[in-house]
Biopython code that builds the backbone (N, CA, C, O; Angstrom):
import numpy as np
from Bio.PDB.StructureBuilder import StructureBuilder

atoms = [
    (1, "MET", "N", (0.825, -1.182, 0.000)),
    (1, "MET", "CA", (0.000, 0.000, 0.000)),
    (1, "MET", "C", (0.878, 1.257, 0.000)),
    (1, "MET", "O", (0.612, 2.210, -0.733)),
    (2, "LEU", "N", (1.938, 1.245, 0.842)),
    (2, "LEU", "CA", (2.842, 2.400, 0.871)),
    (2, "LEU", "C", (3.595, 2.552, -0.445)),
    (2, "LEU", "O", (3.820, 3.669, -0.911)),
    (3, "SER", "N", (3.983, 1.428, -1.043)),
    (3, "SER", "CA", (4.700, 1.525, -2.310)),
    (3, "SER", "C", (3.789, 2.066, -3.407)),
    (3, "SER", "O", (4.261, 2.744, -4.320)),
    (4, "ALA", "N", (2.509, 1.780, -3.331)),
    (4, "ALA", "CA", (1.564, 2.323, -4.308)),
    (4, "ALA", "C", (1.402, 3.830, -4.121)),
    (4, "ALA", "O", (1.261, 4.566, -5.098)),
    (5, "LEU", "N", (1.421, 4.291, -2.871)),
    (5, "LEU", "CA", (1.255, 5.721, -2.609)),
    (5, "LEU", "C", (2.501, 6.523, -2.946)),
    (5, "LEU", "O", (2.413, 7.606, -3.523)),
    (6, "PHE", "N", (3.683, 5.980, -2.579)),
    (6, "PHE", "CA", (4.910, 6.757, -2.714)),
    (6, "PHE", "C", (5.816, 6.282, -3.845)),
    (6, "PHE", "O", (6.828, 6.924, -4.124)),
    (7, "GLY", "N", (5.486, 5.198, -4.487)),
    (7, "GLY", "CA", (6.324, 4.659, -5.546)),
    (7, "GLY", "C", (6.187, 5.445, -6.838)),
    (7, "GLY", "O", (5.135, 6.017, -7.122)),
    (8, "LEU", "N", (7.258, 5.469, -7.616)),
    (8, "LEU", "CA", (7.245, 6.180, -8.889)),
    (8, "LEU", "C", (6.861, 5.264, -10.040)),
    (8, "LEU", "O", (6.503, 5.738, -11.118)),
    (9, "VAL", "N", (6.933, 3.962, -9.821)),
    (9, "VAL", "CA", (6.614, 2.997, -10.858)),
    (9, "VAL", "C", (5.122, 2.701, -10.822)),
    (9, "VAL", "O", (4.515, 2.606, -9.755)),
    (10, "ASP", "N", (4.547, 2.556, -12.007)),
    (10, "ASP", "CA", (3.120, 2.252, -12.069)),
    (10, "ASP", "C", (2.827, 0.884, -11.452)),
    (10, "ASP", "O", (3.664, -0.019, -11.471)),
    (11, "VAL", "N", (1.634, 0.760, -10.914)),
    (11, "VAL", "CA", (1.208, -0.487, -10.296)),
    (11, "VAL", "C", (0.985, -1.515, -11.397)),
    (11, "VAL", "O", (0.301, -1.247, -12.384)),
    (12, "SER", "N", (1.569, -2.689, -11.216)),
    (12, "SER", "CA", (1.382, -3.765, -12.180)),
    (12, "SER", "C", (1.366, -5.084, -11.437)),
    (12, "SER", "O", (1.706, -5.165, -10.257)),
    (13, "PHE", "N", (0.966, -6.106, -12.155)),
    (13, "PHE", "CA", (0.902, -7.435, -11.565)),
    (13, "PHE", "C", (2.298, -7.938, -11.220)),
    (13, "PHE", "O", (2.475, -8.579, -10.183)),
    (14, "ILE", "N", (3.276, -7.672, -12.044)),
    (14, "ILE", "CA", (4.652, -8.114, -11.797)),
    (14, "ILE", "C", (5.220, -7.420, -10.560)),
    (14, "ILE", "O", (5.901, -8.048, -9.749)),
    (15, "ARG", "N", (4.942, -6.143, -10.420)),
    (15, "ARG", "CA", (5.409, -5.417, -9.239)),
    (15, "ARG", "C", (4.787, -5.998, -7.970)),
    (15, "ARG", "O", (5.464, -6.134, -6.951)),
    (16, "LEU", "N", (3.509, -6.337, -8.030)),
    (16, "LEU", "CA", (2.824, -6.940, -6.893)),
    (16, "LEU", "C", (3.469, -8.278, -6.527)),
    (16, "LEU", "O", (3.643, -8.582, -5.347)),
    (17, "ILE", "N", (3.821, -9.069, -7.531)),
    (17, "ILE", "CA", (4.461, -10.361, -7.279)),
    (17, "ILE", "C", (5.814, -10.155, -6.604)),
    (17, "ILE", "O", (6.127, -10.842, -5.632)),
    (18, "PHE", "N", (6.616, -9.221, -7.103)),
    (18, "PHE", "CA", (7.929, -8.962, -6.503)),
    (18, "PHE", "C", (7.810, -8.439, -5.071)),
    (18, "PHE", "O", (8.592, -8.831, -4.205)),
    (19, "GLU", "N", (6.860, -7.575, -4.820)),
    (19, "GLU", "CA", (6.659, -7.077, -3.462)),
    (19, "GLU", "C", (6.209, -8.192, -2.529)),
    (19, "GLU", "O", (6.645, -8.259, -1.380)),
    (20, "THR", "N", (5.347, -9.057, -3.014)),
    (20, "THR", "CA", (4.891, -10.195, -2.208)),
    (20, "THR", "C", (6.049, -11.129, -1.904)),
    (20, "THR", "O", (6.193, -11.590, -0.771)),
    (21, "LEU", "N", (6.879, -11.416, -2.905)),
    (21, "LEU", "CA", (8.052, -12.264, -2.691)),
    (21, "LEU", "C", (9.030, -11.630, -1.707)),
    (21, "LEU", "O", (9.610, -12.330, -0.877)),
    (22, "ALA", "N", (9.219, -10.323, -1.790)),
    (22, "ALA", "CA", (10.130, -9.635, -0.873)),
    (22, "ALA", "C", (9.603, -9.709, 0.565)),
    (22, "ALA", "O", (10.367, -9.984, 1.490)),
    (23, "LEU", "N", (8.333, -9.471, 0.750)),
    (23, "LEU", "CA", (7.759, -9.541, 2.095)),
    (23, "LEU", "C", (7.796, -10.966, 2.645)),
    (23, "LEU", "O", (8.081, -11.173, 3.824)),
    (24, "ALA", "N", (7.510, -11.935, 1.798)),
    (24, "ALA", "CA", (7.570, -13.332, 2.244)),
    (24, "ALA", "C", (8.999, -13.711, 2.596)),
    (24, "ALA", "O", (9.228, -14.407, 3.585)),
    (25, "GLY", "N", (9.965, -13.262, 1.798)),
    (25, "GLY", "CA", (11.374, -13.540, 2.090)),
    (25, "GLY", "C", (11.813, -12.916, 3.407)),
    (25, "GLY", "O", (12.537, -13.540, 4.183)),
    (26, "CYS", "N", (11.379, -11.695, 3.657)),
    (26, "CYS", "CA", (11.710, -11.039, 4.933)),
    (26, "CYS", "C", (11.095, -11.796, 6.104)),
    (26, "CYS", "O", (11.736, -11.974, 7.140)),
    (27, "GLY", "N", (9.858, -12.238, 5.939)),
    (27, "GLY", "CA", (9.203, -12.998, 6.994)),
    (27, "GLY", "C", (9.911, -14.315, 7.268)),
    (27, "GLY", "O", (10.078, -14.699, 8.426)),
    (28, "LEU", "N", (10.328, -15.010, 6.219)),
    (28, "LEU", "CA", (11.057, -16.266, 6.391)),
    (28, "LEU", "C", (12.408, -16.034, 7.064)),
    (28, "LEU", "O", (12.823, -16.818, 7.918)),
    (29, "PHE", "N", (13.089, -14.960, 6.680)),
    (29, "PHE", "CA", (14.387, -14.642, 7.268)),
    (29, "PHE", "C", (14.253, -14.356, 8.764)),
    (29, "PHE", "O", (15.022, -14.884, 9.567)),
    (30, "VAL", "N", (13.294, -13.533, 9.135)),
    (30, "VAL", "CA", (13.083, -13.196, 10.548)),
    (30, "VAL", "C", (12.686, -14.441, 11.334)),
    (30, "VAL", "O", (13.145, -14.635, 12.460)),
    (31, "GLY", "N", (11.845, -15.276, 10.757)),
    (31, "GLY", "CA", (11.461, -16.519, 11.421)),
    (31, "GLY", "C", (12.648, -17.429, 11.655)),
    (31, "GLY", "O", (12.752, -18.051, 12.713)),
    (32, "GLU", "N", (13.548, -17.518, 10.682)),
    (32, "GLU", "CA", (14.735, -18.363, 10.824)),
    (32, "GLU", "C", (15.696, -17.801, 11.873)),
    (32, "GLU", "O", (16.284, -18.562, 12.642)),
    (33, "VAL", "N", (15.858, -16.492, 11.910)),
    (33, "VAL", "CA", (16.714, -15.875, 12.926)),
    (33, "VAL", "C", (16.168, -16.156, 14.319)),
    (33, "VAL", "O", (16.929, -16.498, 15.224)),
    (34, "LEU", "N", (14.870, -16.017, 14.499)),
    (34, "LEU", "CA", (14.252, -16.279, 15.803)),
    (34, "LEU", "C", (14.382, -17.752, 16.198)),
    (34, "LEU", "O", (14.639, -18.064, 17.361)),
    (35, "ARG", "N", (14.203, -18.659, 15.227)),
    (35, "ARG", "CA", (14.327, -20.082, 15.511)),
    (35, "ARG", "C", (15.750, -20.434, 15.921)),
    (35, "ARG", "O", (15.950, -21.204, 16.861)),
    (36, "ASN", "N", (16.751, -19.874, 15.219)),
    (36, "ASN", "CA", (18.150, -20.126, 15.574)),
    (36, "ASN", "C", (18.485, -19.578, 16.954)),
    (36, "ASN", "O", (19.227, -20.206, 17.708)),
    (37, "ARG", "N", (17.949, -18.426, 17.284)),
    (37, "ARG", "CA", (18.192, -17.831, 18.594)),
    (37, "ARG", "C", (17.606, -18.705, 19.704)),
    (37, "ARG", "O", (18.243, -18.927, 20.733)),
    (38, "ARG", "N", (16.391, -19.196, 19.484)),
    (38, "ARG", "CA", (15.745, -20.056, 20.463)),
    (38, "ARG", "C", (16.531, -21.356, 20.645)),
    (38, "ARG", "O", (16.705, -21.820, 21.772)),
    (39, "GLN", "N", (17.003, -21.939, 19.552)),
    (39, "GLN", "CA", (17.801, -23.164, 19.649)),
    (39, "GLN", "C", (19.113, -22.909, 20.370)),
    (39, "GLN", "O", (19.575, -23.760, 21.131)),
    (40, "SER", "N", (19.717, -21.761, 20.147)),
    (40, "SER", "CA", (20.961, -21.423, 20.823)),
    (40, "SER", "C", (20.747, -21.291, 22.328)),
    (40, "SER", "O", (21.564, -21.766, 23.116)),
    (41, "LEU", "N", (19.662, -20.654, 22.724)),
    (41, "LEU", "CA", (19.367, -20.512, 24.151)),
    (41, "LEU", "C", (19.085, -21.867, 24.794)),
    (41, "LEU", "O", (19.487, -22.113, 25.931)),
    (42, "GLU", "N", (18.395, -22.745, 24.065)),
    (42, "GLU", "CA", (18.123, -24.087, 24.590)),
    (42, "GLU", "C", (19.419, -24.880, 24.749)),
    (42, "GLU", "O", (19.588, -25.604, 25.730)),
    (43, "ALA", "N", (20.329, -24.746, 23.791)),
    (43, "ALA", "CA", (21.607, -25.457, 23.874)),
    (43, "ALA", "C", (22.436, -24.935, 25.045)),
    (43, "ALA", "O", (23.085, -25.719, 25.738)),
    (44, "GLN", "N", (22.422, -23.631, 25.273)),
    (44, "GLN", "CA", (23.150, -23.064, 26.401)),
    (44, "GLN", "C", (22.581, -23.574, 27.725)),
    (44, "GLN", "O", (23.329, -23.849, 28.663)),
    (45, "GLU", "N", (21.270, -23.697, 27.796)),
    (45, "GLU", "CA", (20.636, -24.200, 29.018)),
    (45, "GLU", "C", (21.000, -25.667, 29.244)),
    (45, "GLU", "O", (21.283, -26.065, 30.374)),
    (46, "ARG", "N", (20.998, -26.469, 28.187)),
    (46, "ARG", "CA", (21.377, -27.884, 28.324)),
    (46, "ARG", "C", (22.829, -28.012, 28.781)),
    (46, "ARG", "O", (23.143, -28.864, 29.612)),
    (47, "LEU", "N", (23.718, -27.169, 28.242)),
    (47, "LEU", "CA", (25.115, -27.196, 28.650)),
    (47, "LEU", "C", (25.260, -26.798, 30.115)),
    (47, "LEU", "O", (26.043, -27.405, 30.846)),
    (48, "ARG", "N", (24.517, -25.788, 30.547)),
    (48, "ARG", "CA", (24.576, -25.347, 31.940)),
    (48, "ARG", "C", (24.131, -26.470, 32.877)),
    (48, "ARG", "O", (24.767, -26.713, 33.903)),
    (49, "VAL", "N", (23.047, -27.150, 32.528)),
    (49, "VAL", "CA", (22.562, -28.259, 33.352)),
    (49, "VAL", "C", (23.586, -29.386, 33.382)),
    (49, "VAL", "O", (23.821, -29.976, 34.436)),
    (50, "LEU", "N", (24.193, -29.693, 32.247)),
    (50, "LEU", "CA", (25.211, -30.735, 32.191)),
    (50, "LEU", "C", (26.393, -30.409, 33.087)),
    (50, "LEU", "O", (26.878, -31.267, 33.824)),
    (51, "VAL", "N", (26.856, -29.163, 33.022)),
    (51, "VAL", "CA", (28.005, -28.752, 33.835)),
    (51, "VAL", "C", (27.657, -28.798, 35.312)),
    (51, "VAL", "O", (28.464, -29.265, 36.117)),
    (52, "GLU", "N", (26.482, -28.327, 35.686)),
    (52, "GLU", "CA", (26.095, -28.292, 37.100)),
    (52, "GLU", "C", (25.884, -29.675, 37.696)),
    (52, "GLU", "O", (26.127, -29.871, 38.887)),
    (53, "THR", "N", (25.443, -30.627, 36.905)),
    (53, "THR", "CA", (25.146, -31.960, 37.433)),
    (53, "THR", "C", (26.281, -32.952, 37.242)),
    (53, "THR", "O", (26.183, -34.088, 37.707)),
    (54, "SER", "N", (27.340, -32.558, 36.580)),
    (54, "SER", "CA", (28.443, -33.483, 36.310)),
    (54, "SER", "C", (29.318, -33.671, 37.545)),
    (54, "SER", "O", (29.606, -32.702, 38.246)),
    (55, "PRO", "N", (29.746, -34.908, 37.821)),
    (55, "PRO", "CA", (30.661, -35.128, 38.939)),
    (55, "PRO", "C", (32.096, -34.722, 38.595)),
    (55, "PRO", "O", (32.924, -34.565, 39.492)),
    (56, "ALA", "N", (32.391, -34.553, 37.321)),
    (56, "ALA", "CA", (33.730, -34.127, 36.904)),
    (56, "ALA", "C", (33.813, -32.605, 36.896)),
    (56, "ALA", "O", (32.806, -31.915, 36.739)),
    (57, "ALA", "N", (35.015, -32.104, 37.064)),
    (57, "ALA", "CA", (35.219, -30.654, 37.005)),
    (57, "ALA", "C", (35.186, -30.218, 35.543)),
    (57, "ALA", "O", (35.936, -30.737, 34.717)),
    (58, "ILE", "N", (34.309, -29.258, 35.229)),
    (58, "ILE", "CA", (34.169, -28.752, 33.869)),
    (58, "ILE", "C", (34.273, -27.238, 33.910)),
    (58, "ILE", "O", (33.629, -26.578, 34.726)),
    (59, "VAL", "N", (35.097, -26.698, 33.014)),
    (59, "VAL", "CA", (35.253, -25.254, 32.896)),
    (59, "VAL", "C", (35.183, -24.914, 31.411)),
    (59, "VAL", "O", (35.853, -25.548, 30.596)),
    (60, "THR", "N", (34.374, -23.915, 31.055)),
    (60, "THR", "CA", (34.346, -23.423, 29.681)),
    (60, "THR", "C", (34.929, -22.024, 29.674)),
    (60, "THR", "O", (34.595, -21.193, 30.519)),
    (61, "VAL", "N", (35.807, -21.772, 28.707)),
    (61, "VAL", "CA", (36.538, -20.508, 28.618)),
    (61, "VAL", "C", (36.271, -19.898, 27.244)),
    (61, "VAL", "O", (36.253, -20.613, 26.242)),
    (62, "ASP", "N", (36.062, -18.573, 27.192)),
    (62, "ASP", "CA", (35.838, -17.922, 25.914)),
    (62, "ASP", "C", (37.162, -17.604, 25.233)),
    (62, "ASP", "O", (38.228, -17.927, 25.758)),
    (63, "GLU", "N", (37.097, -16.973, 24.068)),
    (63, "GLU", "CA", (38.298, -16.697, 23.273)),
    (63, "GLU", "C", (39.250, -15.695, 23.933)),
    (63, "GLU", "O", (40.420, -15.624, 23.556)),
    (64, "ARG", "N", (38.777, -14.934, 24.892)),
    (64, "ARG", "CA", (39.636, -13.967, 25.597)),
    (64, "ARG", "C", (40.251, -14.553, 26.858)),
    (64, "ARG", "O", (41.053, -13.898, 27.523)),
    (65, "GLY", "N", (39.875, -15.797, 27.193)),
    (65, "GLY", "CA", (40.432, -16.456, 28.363)),
    (65, "GLY", "C", (39.603, -16.300, 29.623)),
    (65, "GLY", "O", (40.048, -16.696, 30.701)),
    (66, "PHE", "N", (38.410, -15.735, 29.517)),
    (66, "PHE", "CA", (37.539, -15.573, 30.676)),
    (66, "PHE", "C", (36.685, -16.827, 30.862)),
    (66, "PHE", "O", (36.217, -17.424, 29.893)),
    (67, "ILE", "N", (36.497, -17.203, 32.095)),
    (67, "ILE", "CA", (35.681, -18.374, 32.399)),
    (67, "ILE", "C", (34.215, -18.006, 32.210)),
    (67, "ILE", "O", (33.703, -17.086, 32.848)),
    (68, "GLU", "N", (33.553, -18.740, 31.324)),
    (68, "GLU", "CA", (32.133, -18.500, 31.071)),
    (68, "GLU", "C", (31.250, -19.338, 31.977)),
    (68, "GLU", "O", (30.218, -18.874, 32.462)),
    (69, "LEU", "N", (31.670, -20.596, 32.204)),
    (69, "LEU", "CA", (30.835, -21.519, 32.958)),
    (69, "LEU", "C", (31.740, -22.526, 33.655)),
    (69, "LEU", "O", (32.677, -23.048, 33.052)),
    (70, "ALA", "N", (31.461, -22.793, 34.906)),
    (70, "ALA", "CA", (32.246, -23.779, 35.657)),
    (70, "ALA", "C", (31.359, -24.357, 36.747)),
    (70, "ALA", "O", (30.446, -23.702, 37.249)),
    (71, "ASN", "N", (31.655, -25.609, 37.101)),
    (71, "ASN", "CA", (30.909, -26.202, 38.209)),
    (71, "ASN", "C", (31.775, -26.198, 39.445)),
    (71, "ASN", "O", (32.985, -25.984, 39.372)),
    (72, "ARG", "N", (31.149, -26.436, 40.575)),
    (72, "ARG", "CA", (31.879, -26.471, 41.845)),
    (72, "ARG", "C", (32.701, -27.741, 41.909)),
    (72, "ARG", "O", (32.440, -28.711, 41.198)),
    (73, "ARG", "N", (33.694, -27.714, 42.770)),
    (73, "ARG", "CA", (34.540, -28.877, 42.968)),
    (73, "ARG", "C", (33.682, -29.999, 43.515)),
    (73, "ARG", "O", (32.942, -29.804, 44.478)),
    (74, "PRO", "N", (33.775, -31.185, 42.904)),
    (74, "PRO", "CA", (32.976, -32.299, 43.410)),
    (74, "PRO", "C", (33.418, -32.682, 44.826)),
    (74, "PRO", "O", (34.609, -32.693, 45.138)),
    (75, "SER", "N", (32.452, -32.990, 45.658)),
    (75, "SER", "CA", (32.778, -33.418, 47.027)),
    (75, "SER", "C", (32.928, -34.937, 47.060)),
    (75, "SER", "O", (32.237, -35.653, 46.334)),
    (76, "ASN", "N", (33.818, -35.413, 47.890)),
    (76, "ASN", "CA", (34.077, -36.862, 47.974)),
    (76, "ASN", "C", (33.279, -37.489, 49.062)),
    (76, "ASN", "O", (33.371, -38.698, 49.276)),
]
sb = StructureBuilder()
sb.init_structure("model")
sb.init_model(0)
sb.init_chain("A")
sb.init_seg("    ")
for serial, (resi, resn, name, xyz) in enumerate(atoms, 1):
    if name == "N":
        sb.init_residue(resn, " ", resi, " ")
    sb.init_atom(name, np.array(xyz, "f"), 0.0, 1.0, " ", f" {name:<3s}", serial, name[0])
structure = sb.get_structure()
């Protein structure tokens, strides 16, 4: 609707198809980004649970050398 009001190109069936494809592509892209983000958060949660419940000492370090995640020393 906005492209019809402010666009310089005449309204045509081909233009409508391209606009529909562009909007659908944007929707698919945003949906995929959100799905990847949700999966990443779920994986981080699973890793946190694994580290907290493991009897072995586990430490994860980032590329700068900072400890991101570690569990407590196992008690004997």
